[in-house]
N, CA, C and O atoms as a MOPAC input file, in Angstrom:
PM7 MOZYME 1SCF
protein

 N    147.84800 1   156.35000 1   116.64400 1
 C    147.42700 1   155.02400 1   116.23300 1
 C    145.97200 1   155.02900 1   115.78100 1
 O    145.63700 1   154.43800 1   114.75400 1
 N    145.10200 1   155.69600 1   116.54700 1
 C    143.68100 1   155.74900 1   116.21300 1
 C    143.47700 1   156.55600 1   114.93000 1
 O    142.65300 1   156.19100 1   114.09200 1
 N    144.21800 1   157.64100 1   114.77500 1
 C    144.10400 1   158.46300 1   113.57100 1
 C    144.50400 1   157.68200 1   112.33300 1
 O    143.86400 1   157.79700 1   111.28800 1
 N    145.54800 1   156.89600 1   112.44500 1
 C    146.02600 1   156.10100 1   111.31800 1
 C    144.97900 1   155.06200 1   110.90900 1
 O    144.72900 1   154.85600 1   109.72100 1
 N    144.37800 1   154.41700 1   111.89400 1
 C    143.34600 1   153.42000 1   111.61800 1
 C    142.09900 1   154.07700 1   111.02000 1
 O    141.50500 1   153.54400 1   110.08300 1
 N    141.70700 1   155.22600 1   111.55800 1
 C    140.56000 1   155.95200 1   111.03600 1
 C    140.80900 1   156.40500 1   109.60100 1
 O    139.91000 1   156.32400 1   108.76400 1
 N    142.00900 1   156.87500 1   109.31000 1
 C    142.37100 1   157.29900 1   107.96500 1
 C    142.28500 1   156.11900 1   106.99100 1
 O    141.77200 1   156.27600 1   105.88400 1
 N    142.76900 1   154.96200 1   107.38100 1
 C    142.70500 1   153.77100 1   106.52800 1
 C    141.25300 1   153.34800 1   106.28700 1
 O    140.89900 1   152.94100 1   105.18000 1
 N    140.42900 1   153.44300 1   107.30800 1
 C    139.01800 1   153.08900 1   107.17300 1
 C    138.31700 1   154.03200 1   106.19600 1
 O    137.58000 1   153.58200 1   105.31800 1
 N    138.54100 1   155.32300 1   106.34300 1
 C    137.93000 1   156.30500 1   105.44400 1
 C    138.42700 1   156.10500 1   104.01500 1
 O    137.64300 1   156.17200 1   103.06900 1
 N    139.70800 1   155.86400 1   103.85800 1
 C    140.27600 1   155.62300 1   102.53100 1
 C    139.68700 1   154.35200 1   101.90500 1
 O    139.42100 1   154.31900 1   100.70300 1
 N    139.48900 1   153.33000 1   102.70200 1
 C    138.88300 1   152.08800 1   102.20400 1
 C    137.44000 1   152.31100 1   101.76500 1
 O    137.02000 1   151.79000 1   100.73200 1
 N    136.68500 1   153.07400 1   102.53400 1
 C    135.29500 1   153.36400 1   102.19200 1
 C    135.21700 1   154.17300 1   100.90000 1
 O    134.38900 1   153.87900 1   100.03800 1
 N    136.05900 1   155.17500 1   100.75900 1
 C    136.08600 1   155.99200 1    99.53600 1
 C    136.46000 1   155.13100 1    98.33100 1
 O    135.85300 1   155.26100 1    97.26800 1
 N    137.44800 1   154.26000 1    98.48500 1
 C    137.84300 1   153.36400 1    97.39800 1
 C    136.70300 1   152.44300 1    97.00300 1
 O    136.47000 1   152.22300 1    95.81400 1
 N    135.99500 1   151.90600 1    97.97200 1
 C    134.86200 1   151.03300 1    97.70300 1
 C    133.75400 1   151.78200 1    96.96100 1
 O    133.16900 1   151.24200 1    96.02200 1
 N    133.45900 1   153.01300 1    97.36900 1
 C    132.43900 1   153.81400 1    96.69600 1
 C    132.83300 1   154.12000 1    95.24500 1
 O    131.98400 1   154.09400 1    94.35400 1
 N    134.09800 1   154.40500 1    95.01200 1
 C    134.57400 1   154.66400 1    93.64300 1
 C    134.42800 1   153.41800 1    92.78500 1
 O    134.02100 1   153.51600 1    91.62700 1
 N    134.74600 1   152.26300 1    93.32000 1
 C    134.62000 1   151.00500 1    92.57100 1
 C    133.14900 1   150.73000 1    92.23600 1
 O    132.83800 1   150.31700 1    91.11900 1
 N    132.26100 1   150.95100 1    93.17700 1
 C    130.82500 1   150.74600 1    92.92700 1
 C    130.32700 1   151.70600 1    91.84900 1
 O    129.57100 1   151.30200 1    90.96600 1
 N    130.74100 1   152.96800 1    91.91100 1
 C    130.34800 1   153.96000 1    90.91300 1
 C    130.86300 1   153.57600 1    89.52800 1
 O    130.12000 1   153.65100 1    88.55000 1
 N    132.10900 1   153.17100 1    89.43900 1
 C    132.68100 1   152.78100 1    88.14600 1
 C    131.98400 1   151.55400 1    87.57400 1
 O    131.78000 1   151.47200 1    86.36300 1
 N    131.61800 1   150.60600 1    88.41800 1
 C    130.88000 1   149.43700 1    87.94900 1
 C    129.53800 1   149.86000 1    87.34600 1
 O    129.15500 1   149.37200 1    86.28300 1
 N    128.83600 1   150.74900 1    88.01100 1
 C    127.55600 1   151.24900 1    87.49800 1
 C    127.72600 1   152.01200 1    86.19900 1
 O    126.91400 1   151.86500 1    85.28600 1
 N    128.78400 1   152.83700 1    86.09900 1
 C    129.02600 1   153.60500 1    84.88000 1
 C    129.33900 1   152.68300 1    83.70500 1
 O    128.85200 1   152.90900 1    82.59700 1
 N    130.13300 1   151.66400 1    83.93100 1
 C    130.46500 1   150.71600 1    82.86000 1
 C    129.22400 1   149.92800 1    82.45800 1
 O    129.00900 1   149.68100 1    81.27100 1
 N    128.41500 1   149.53600 1    83.41800 1
 C    127.17900 1   148.82400 1    83.13100 1
 C    126.23600 1   149.69100 1    82.30900 1
 O    125.62300 1   149.20200 1    81.36000 1
 N    126.10700 1   150.97100 1    82.65500 1
 C    125.24200 1   151.87500 1    81.90100 1
 C    125.79300 1   152.11100 1    80.50300 1
 O    125.01800 1   152.24200 1    79.55600 1
 N    127.10300 1   152.16800 1    80.35100 1
 C    127.71100 1   152.31700 1    79.03000 1
 C    127.33200 1   151.13600 1    78.13000 1
 O    127.05700 1   151.32600 1    76.94500 1
 N    127.31700 1   149.92800 1    78.68300 1
 C    126.92700 1   148.75300 1    77.89400 1
 C    125.44400 1   148.81000 1    77.52000 1
 O    125.05700 1   148.33500 1    76.45200 1
 N    124.61600 1   149.38500 1    78.38600 1
 C    123.21200 1   149.57200 1    78.05000 1
 C    123.05800 1   150.56200 1    76.89800 1
 O    122.23700 1   150.35400 1    76.00400 1
 N    123.84000 1   151.63300 1    76.91500 1
 C    123.79200 1   152.61800 1    75.83600 1
 C    124.21600 1   151.98300 1    74.52100 1
 O    123.61000 1   152.23000 1    73.47800 1
 N    125.24900 1   151.17400 1    74.57400 1
 C    125.72500 1   150.49700 1    73.36600 1
 C    124.63800 1   149.56900 1    72.80600 1
 O    124.42000 1   149.54300 1    71.59500 1
 N    123.95900 1   148.81200 1    73.66700 1
 C    122.86900 1   147.94800 1    73.22300 1
 C    121.71200 1   148.78200 1    72.68000 1
 O    121.09100 1   148.40600 1    71.68600 1
 N    121.41700 1   149.91400 1    73.32600 1
 C    120.35700 1   150.82100 1    72.88100 1
 C    120.64600 1   151.33000 1    71.47300 1
 O    119.74800 1   151.37400 1    70.63100 1
 N    121.87600 1   151.70800 1    71.21800 1
 C    122.24700 1   152.26500 1    69.91400 1
 C    122.34700 1   151.21200 1    68.81700 1
 O    121.94300 1   151.46700 1    67.68200 1
 N    122.87400 1   150.04100 1    69.13200 1
 C    123.21900 1   149.07300 1    68.09100 1
 C    122.23100 1   147.91200 1    67.94800 1
 O    122.04700 1   147.41400 1    66.83700 1
 N    121.59900 1   147.47100 1    69.01400 1
 C    120.80300 1   146.24600 1    68.94500 1
 C    119.29900 1   146.46600 1    69.02700 1
 O    118.53000 1   145.65100 1    68.51700 1
 N    118.87100 1   147.54200 1    69.65300 1
 C    117.43800 1   147.77800 1    69.82400 1
 C    116.92400 1   148.60900 1    68.65200 1
 O    117.43100 1   149.69400 1    68.36900 1
 N    115.90500 1   148.07500 1    67.97700 1
 C    115.32600 1   148.72400 1    66.80000 1
 C    113.82400 1   148.92700 1    67.00800 1
 O    113.20000 1   148.24700 1    67.82200 1
 N    113.26000 1   149.86900 1    66.25900 1
 C    111.81900 1   150.08700 1    66.28500 1
 C    111.13700 1   148.78400 1    65.85400 1
 O    111.53000 1   148.17600 1    64.85800 1
 N    110.13400 1   148.36400 1    66.59200 1
 C    109.41500 1   147.12400 1    66.30000 1
 C    109.84800 1   145.94700 1    67.16000 1
 O    109.23100 1   144.88300 1    67.10000 1
 N    110.89700 1   146.11400 1    67.96000 1
 C    111.34200 1   145.03700 1    68.85100 1
 C    110.33700 1   144.82000 1    69.98000 1
 O    109.61800 1   145.73900 1    70.37200 1
 N    110.29900 1   143.61000 1    70.48700 1
 C    109.40000 1   143.26600 1    71.58700 1
 C    109.88600 1   143.87500 1    72.90100 1
 O    111.08000 1   144.09600 1    73.10000 1
 N    108.93500 1   144.13800 1    73.78400 1
 C    109.24000 1   144.68400 1    75.10400 1
 C    110.10800 1   143.71400 1    75.91200 1
 O    111.00200 1   144.13600 1    76.64600 1
 N    109.84100 1   142.43100 1    75.77100 1
 C    110.60300 1   141.42600 1    76.51300 1
 C    112.06400 1   141.42300 1    76.08000 1
 O    112.95800 1   141.32200 1    76.91900 1
 N    112.31500 1   141.53200 1    74.76900 1
 C    113.67700 1   141.57100 1    74.24200 1
 C    114.43200 1   142.78200 1    74.79600 1
 O    115.59500 1   142.67200 1    75.18300 1
 N    113.77200 1   143.91900 1    74.83000 1
 C    114.40700 1   145.14700 1    75.33000 1
 C    114.72700 1   145.01400 1    76.81200 1
 O    115.79700 1   145.43100 1    77.25700 1
 N    113.80500 1   144.43300 1    77.58200 1
 C    114.06700 1   144.26600 1    79.01800 1
 C    115.18900 1   143.27400 1    79.27900 1
 O    115.91600 1   143.40500 1    80.26300 1
 N    115.33600 1   142.28100 1    78.40500 1
 C    116.46200 1   141.35100 1    78.55500 1
 C    117.78700 1   142.07400 1    78.34300 1
 O    118.76300 1   141.79200 1    79.03800 1
 N    117.83100 1   143.00600 1    77.38700 1
 C    119.06900 1   143.72700 1    77.10900 1
 C    119.36500 1   144.82100 1    78.13000 1
 O    120.50800 1   144.97600 1    78.56000 1
 N    118.34400 1   145.57800 1    78.52000 1
 C    118.56800 1   146.75500 1    79.35700 1
 C    118.23300 1   146.57000 1    80.83000 1
 O    118.65700 1   147.36800 1    81.66600 1
 N    117.48100 1   145.53200 1    81.15600 1
 C    117.10400 1   145.32200 1    82.54900 1
 C    115.85900 1   146.10200 1    82.92300 1
 O    115.14600 1   146.60800 1    82.05500 1
 N    115.60500 1   146.19500 1    84.19200 1
 C    114.42100 1   146.87700 1    84.71200 1
 C    114.61000 1   148.38600 1    84.57000 1
 O    115.65500 1   148.91300 1    84.95000 1
 N    113.60500 1   149.09100 1    84.02500 1
 C    113.75100 1   150.54300 1    83.85200 1
 C    113.70700 1   151.28600 1    85.18600 1
 O    113.13900 1   150.80900 1    86.16800 1
 N    114.32200 1   152.46400 1    85.19100 1
 C    114.29800 1   153.30600 1    86.39000 1
 C    112.93300 1   153.95300 1    86.59100 1
 O    112.51600 1   154.20100 1    87.72300 1
 N    112.24100 1   154.22400 1    85.48800 1
 C    110.90200 1   154.80300 1    85.55600 1
 C    110.02900 1   154.07000 1    84.55700 1
 O    110.47100 1   153.74500 1    83.45500 1
 N    108.77700 1   153.80700 1    84.94600 1
 C    107.85000 1   153.02800 1    84.13600 1
 C    106.47900 1   153.67000 1    84.23400 1
 O    105.99800 1   153.93800 1    85.33500 1
 N    105.83700 1   153.92300 1    83.08600 1
 C    104.47600 1   154.45400 1    83.06100 1
 C    103.67200 1   153.62400 1    82.06800 1
 O    103.99400 1   153.58900 1    80.88000 1
 N    102.63800 1   152.96200 1    82.54700 1
 C    101.86100 1   152.03900 1    81.72000 1
 C    100.77500 1   152.73300 1    80.91200 1
 O    100.13300 1   152.09100 1    80.08000 1
 N    100.55100 1   154.01400 1    81.12900 1
 C     99.48200 1   154.72800 1    80.43200 1
 C     99.99900 1   156.08700 1    79.95900 1
 O     99.45300 1   157.12600 1    80.33000 1
 N    101.03800 1   156.07700 1    79.15000 1
 C    101.70900 1   157.29700 1    78.71700 1
 C    101.15400 1   157.75600 1    77.36800 1
 O    101.20200 1   156.98800 1    76.40800 1
 N    100.62500 1   158.98900 1    77.25900 1
 C    100.11200 1   159.47800 1    75.97600 1
 C    101.25000 1   159.94300 1    75.06400 1
 O    102.19300 1   160.59000 1    75.51700 1
 N    101.15000 1   159.60500 1    73.76700 1
 C    102.14100 1   160.07400 1    72.79200 1
 C    101.47400 1   160.25900 1    71.44000 1
 O    100.42300 1   159.67700 1    71.17400 1
 N    102.09500 1   161.07900 1    70.57800 1
 C    101.56800 1   161.34400 1    69.24600 1
 C    102.02600 1   160.25700 1    68.28900 1
 O    103.18500 1   159.84600 1    68.32200 1
 N    101.12200 1   159.79100 1    67.43800 1
 C    101.47900 1   158.81000 1    66.42400 1
 C    102.32000 1   159.47600 1    65.33800 1
 O    102.22400 1   160.68400 1    65.12000 1
 N    103.13500 1   158.68800 1    64.66700 1
 C    104.06000 1   159.20300 1    63.66200 1
 C    103.33900 1   159.75400 1    62.44100 1
 O    102.22200 1   159.35000 1    62.11700 1
 N    104.00100 1   160.67800 1    61.77900 1
 C    103.48200 1   161.26100 1    60.54400 1
 C    103.51800 1   160.20100 1    59.44900 1
 O    104.45700 1   159.40800 1    59.37700 1
 N    102.49500 1   160.18700 1    58.59900 1
 C    102.46500 1   159.26000 1    57.48400 1
 C    101.58400 1   158.05300 1    57.72100 1
 O    101.31000 1   157.30700 1    56.78000 1
 N    101.14000 1   157.83900 1    58.91700 1
 C    100.23200 1   156.73100 1    59.20200 1
 C     98.79700 1   157.21300 1    59.04000 1
 O     98.54200 1   158.41600 1    58.98800 1
 N     97.87600 1   156.28400 1    58.96100 1
 C     96.46700 1   156.65000 1    58.77700 1
 C     95.91200 1   157.41400 1    59.97400 1
 O     94.93200 1   158.14500 1    59.83400 1
 N     96.50800 1   157.26000 1    61.12200 1
 C     96.04500 1   157.94200 1    62.33400 1
 C     96.95600 1   159.10100 1    62.70500 1
 O     97.19500 1   159.34800 1    63.88700 1
 N     97.46200 1   159.80600 1    61.71900 1
 C     98.44000 1   160.87300 1    61.94500 1
 C     97.90700 1   161.93200 1    62.91700 1
 O     96.78000 1   162.41000 1    62.78200 1
 N     98.72800 1   162.27800 1    63.87700 1
 C     98.38300 1   163.31100 1    64.84000 1
 C     97.49200 1   162.84300 1    65.98300 1
 O     97.27000 1   163.59300 1    66.93400 1
 N     96.99100 1   161.65300 1    65.91000 1
 C     96.12000 1   161.12500 1    66.96200 1
 C     96.96400 1   160.77100 1    68.18200 1
 O     98.09500 1   160.30200 1    68.05200 1
 N     96.41500 1   160.99600 1    69.34000 1
 C     97.10800 1   160.62800 1    70.56900 1
 C     96.82000 1   159.16800 1    70.88600 1
 O     95.66700 1   158.74000 1    70.91900 1
 N     97.86900 1   158.42700 1    71.11600 1
 C     97.74000 1   157.02100 1    71.51100 1
 C     98.33600 1   156.87300 1    72.91200 1
 O     99.01000 1   157.77100 1    73.41600 1
 N     98.07700 1   155.74200 1    73.51500 1
 C     98.64300 1   155.47500 1    74.83600 1
 C     99.59800 1   154.29900 1    74.73900 1
 O     99.32400 1   153.30600 1    74.06600 1
 N    100.70900 1   154.43200 1    75.41700 1
 C    101.71200 1   153.39100 1    75.36800 1
 C    102.37600 1   153.18200 1    76.71300 1
 O    101.95600 1   153.72600 1    77.73400 1
 N    103.41600 1   152.38500 1    76.68200 1
 C    104.19400 1   152.07000 1    77.87200 1
 C    105.52300 1   152.81000 1    77.76300 1
 O    106.25400 1   152.64600 1    76.78700 1
 N    105.82700 1   153.61800 1    78.75900 1
 C    107.04400 1   154.42300 1    78.77400 1
 C    108.08400 1   153.78200 1    79.67900 1
 O    107.80900 1   153.48100 1    80.84100 1
 N    109.28600 1   153.57500 1    79.13500 1
 C    110.44300 1   153.13600 1    79.91900 1
 C    111.46900 1   154.24900 1    79.89600 1
 O    111.75700 1   154.80900 1    78.83800 1
 N    112.02600 1   154.57800 1    81.05400 1
 C    113.11100 1   155.55400 1    81.13600 1
 C    114.24200 1   154.94500 1    81.94500 1
 O    114.03900 1   154.44500 1    83.05100 1
 N    115.43400 1   154.99700 1    81.37300 1
 C    116.65500 1   154.57500 1    82.07200 1
 C    117.46600 1   155.84800 1    82.31800 1
 O    117.95400 1   156.47100 1    81.37400 1
 N    117.60500 1   156.23100 1    83.58700 1
 C    118.28400 1   157.48400 1    83.94300 1
 C    119.79900 1   157.33700 1    83.83900 1
 O    120.37800 1   156.37900 1    84.35300 1
 N    120.42100 1   158.28200 1    83.17800 1
 C    121.86700 1   158.25500 1    83.02400 1
 C    122.56300 1   159.45200 1    83.63600 1
 O    123.78300 1   159.57800 1    83.53000 1
 N    121.81300 1   160.33000 1    84.27000 1
 C    122.37500 1   161.55600 1    84.81300 1
 C    123.46600 1   161.34500 1    85.84200 1
 O    124.42800 1   162.11100 1    85.90300 1
 N    123.32200 1   160.31000 1    86.64900 1
 C    124.32900 1   160.08500 1    87.68900 1
 C    125.66100 1   159.62700 1    87.10500 1
 O    126.69100 1   159.67600 1    87.77700 1
 N    125.63500 1   159.17400 1    85.82400 1
 C    126.87100 1   158.77600 1    85.14000 1
 C    127.25800 1   159.78200 1    84.05600 1
 O    128.07200 1   159.48400 1    83.18200 1
 N    126.65600 1   160.99100 1    84.12400 1
 C    126.90500 1   162.07500 1    83.16700 1
 C    126.59000 1   161.63600 1    81.73600 1
 O    127.32900 1   161.95100 1    80.80400 1
 N    125.48500 1   160.90600 1    81.57200 1
 C    125.02100 1   160.42500 1    80.26600 1
 C    123.57400 1   160.86800 1    80.06700 1
 O    122.89700 1   161.25900 1    81.01800 1
 N    123.11300 1   160.80000 1    78.82800 1
 C    121.71200 1   161.08600 1    78.52800 1
 C    120.82500 1   159.94900 1    79.03000 1
 O    121.26900 1   158.80900 1    79.16600 1
 N    119.56300 1   160.28200 1    79.30100 1
 C    118.58700 1   159.25900 1    79.65500 1
 C    118.17300 1   158.51200 1    78.38600 1
 O    118.14100 1   159.09300 1    77.30200 1
 N    117.86000 1   157.23300 1    78.52400 1
 C    117.33400 1   156.44900 1    77.40700 1
 C    115.83000 1   156.35200 1    77.58500 1
 O    115.34900 1   155.92100 1    78.63300 1
 N    115.08200 1   156.75400 1    76.55600 1
 C    113.63200 1   156.81500 1    76.61500 1
 C    113.06700 1   155.88000 1    75.55600 1
 O    113.41500 1   155.99100 1    74.38000 1
 N    112.19700 1   154.96100 1    75.96300 1
 C    111.56900 1   154.02000 1    75.03600 1
 C    110.06100 1   154.04600 1    75.24600 1
 O    109.58800 1   154.08200 1    76.38200 1
 N    109.30100 1   154.02800 1    74.14300 1
 C    107.85300 1   153.98600 1    74.20800 1
 C    107.37400 1   152.76900 1    73.41800 1
 O    107.72800 1   152.59300 1    72.25200 1
 N    106.57200 1   151.94100 1    74.06600 1
 C    106.02300 1   150.73600 1    73.44700 1
 C    104.53000 1   150.91700 1    73.22100 1
 O    103.85200 1   151.58800 1    73.99900 1
 N    104.01800 1   150.30900 1    72.14000 1
 C    102.58600 1   150.29900 1    71.87900 1
 C    101.88800 1   149.52600 1    72.99800 1
 O    102.37600 1   148.48900 1    73.44700 1
 N    100.75200 1   150.03900 1    73.43700 1
 C    100.06700 1   149.44800 1    74.58500 1
 C     99.52200 1   148.05300 1    74.28600 1
 O     99.56600 1   147.17900 1    75.15100 1
 N     99.00400 1   147.82900 1    73.06200 1
 C     98.40500 1   146.53700 1    72.75900 1
 C     99.42000 1   145.51000 1    72.28100 1
 O     99.40900 1   144.36900 1    72.74400 1
 N    100.30000 1   145.90000 1    71.35700 1
 C    101.21500 1   144.92100 1    70.75900 1
 C    102.50300 1   144.74500 1    71.55100 1
 O    103.20500 1   143.74900 1    71.37700 1
 N    102.82200 1   145.70300 1    72.42000 1
 C    104.05900 1   145.69800 1    73.21100 1
 C    105.29700 1   145.71100 1    72.31600 1
 O    106.33300 1   145.14000 1    72.65600 1
 N    105.17000 1   146.37800 1    71.15900 1
 C    106.29800 1   146.57900 1    70.23800 1
 C    106.83400 1   147.99600 1    70.43700 1
 O    106.08300 1   148.91200 1    70.77100 1
 N    108.13100 1   148.16500 1    70.22900 1
 C    108.76300 1   149.47300 1    70.38500 1
 C    108.30000 1   150.41500 1    69.27900 1
 O    108.40100 1   150.09800 1    68.09400 1
 N    107.78700 1   151.58900 1    69.68800 1
 C    107.28200 1   152.57300 1    68.74600 1
 C    108.26500 1   153.72500 1    68.58500 1
 O    108.50000 1   154.18900 1    67.46900 1
 N    108.84100 1   154.18900 1    69.68900 1
 C    109.78600 1   155.30800 1    69.66200 1
 C    110.92700 1   155.01500 1    70.62300 1
 O    110.75500 1   154.35900 1    71.65100 1
 N    112.09700 1   155.52200 1    70.25400 1
 C    113.23400 1   155.47300 1    71.16900 1
 C    114.03600 1   156.73800 1    70.96700 1
 O    114.17900 1   157.22800 1    69.84700 1
 N    114.55600 1   157.26200 1    72.06200 1
 C    115.36700 1   158.47300 1    71.98000 1
 C    116.25000 1   158.57900 1    73.21000 1
 O    116.07300 1   157.87300 1    74.20300 1
 N    117.20400 1   159.48500 1    73.10600 1
 C    118.06800 1   159.79800 1    74.24500 1
 C    117.92400 1   161.27700 1    74.53700 1
 O    117.78000 1   162.08600 1    73.62000 1
 N    117.96200 1   161.62400 1    75.78700 1
 C    117.85300 1   163.02200 1    76.17000 1
 C    117.43500 1   163.14600 1    77.61300 1
 O    117.46800 1   162.17700 1    78.37100 1
 N    117.04300 1   164.34100 1    77.98300 1
 C    116.60800 1   164.62000 1    79.34300 1
 C    115.14900 1   164.22100 1    79.49000 1
 O    114.31700 1   164.65100 1    78.69200 1
 N    114.82000 1   163.42100 1    80.47600 1
 C    113.46400 1   162.87600 1    80.60800 1
 C    112.62000 1   163.56400 1    81.67000 1
 O    111.52800 1   163.08400 1    81.97500 1
 N    113.07600 1   164.65200 1    82.23400 1
 C    112.33300 1   165.31100 1    83.30700 1
 C    110.96100 1   165.74600 1    82.83800 1
 O    109.98900 1   165.60400 1    83.58000 1
 N    110.85100 1   166.27800 1    81.61500 1
 C    109.56700 1   166.75300 1    81.11100 1
 C    108.57200 1   165.62000 1    80.85900 1
 O    107.36900 1   165.87200 1    80.79000 1
 N    109.04400 1   164.38200 1    80.72000 1
 C    108.16000 1   163.23800 1    80.50500 1
 C    107.52900 1   162.73200 1    81.79100 1
 O    106.42100 1   162.19600 1    81.77900 1
 N    108.22800 1   162.90200 1    82.88500 1
 C    107.83900 1   162.28100 1    84.14500 1
 C    106.90100 1   163.17300 1    84.96400 1
 O    106.23200 1   162.68100 1    85.87200 1
 N    106.84000 1   164.43700 1    84.67100 1
 C    106.04200 1   165.36300 1    85.49100 1
 C    104.61500 1   164.98300 1    85.60200 1
 O    103.84100 1   165.67700 1    86.26100 1

């Protein structure tokens, strides 16, 4: 009797954990879809946070290289780095960099973000 009850409890806990994981994976998939289709270079930081939510990693003083073709080519600027980790859902991380003064999106990419956070 005790074994049967314990087995049901363990099975219920495992089922609950699977449901929570699937909810997170589906939620992250919708973030990826918004990242790919709705978020564009030049969008406001507030708009991006409304679509994607609070980032998993945030750096307010992140150095990055300015794009080729601008008057300040090759110059290092400082911006705001947002990283949304997708590794736990077997997805790429979403990386966004905003200009420090204007709070407009300057760069966006997907990939492994470990080298950015060190």
